[in-house]
N, C-alpha and C positions, 0 to 999 in steps of 0.2 A: 337187100336191106332191107328191114322191115318195120316200123312203128307201129303197135296199135292203141288205142284208148286205152286205158285202165279201166275199163265198167264193164262188169258180165252182161251181157245180151241175155240172160236168162231171167225169168219170173223170178228168182228170187234177189236181183241185182248183183252186188258187191262185185269187187276187184278180179281179174284174171293175174296179177303179178303171181302171183305163185301156182301160174299153172305151169303145165310141163310141153317144151319144144320137141316132136320128134318128125324133122325133117320139114316139110313147108306145113305142117299143123301144131297148131296149140292147145293142145287140153285144158277149156276152163273147168277151173277145181270147185264150184260151184255148182257146179249143174250136171259135169263131166259132159259136156255136148265138143267139137268139133271144131275151132275156125280155124277154116287160111287165114297162112300169115301174112301174103300177098294182097288180097281185097279186105278183109277182116268177115268173111261171109261166111257164114253157120255152115254145116254141111249137114246134107239128107242123114237122118227124117226128120231133122229139125230143124226150124227158122229163124232166123233172127244176121243182122249184122254189126257190126262195129266200126268206128270212124278207124281208118287206116291215113296214114299219112305217109307220105315223098320222105326219102333220106337220101342223101350223101356225104360222100366225104370229099374233102377238098386240105390237102395238104396235114392229112393227121387231125383235123376237126372233123366235129361232126353237126349237120345240118339237120333237122328235121323241117319239113314245110307243114303248111296248113291246105287240107282235105280237097 
């Protein structure tokens, strides 16, 4: 389970909520950058970072922690 901040790391800003997830990567809809779900790192050749948050599920409840 992964949780990322809803902020595009690209120069135009915006959100990533409309991104497409494929495997362990989210495709940023604004800049067309690839963002790793596990750590929020933008993949090469682009550079940047999105805050990632720890997630755990306990008895069906989802808990998202602080980075």
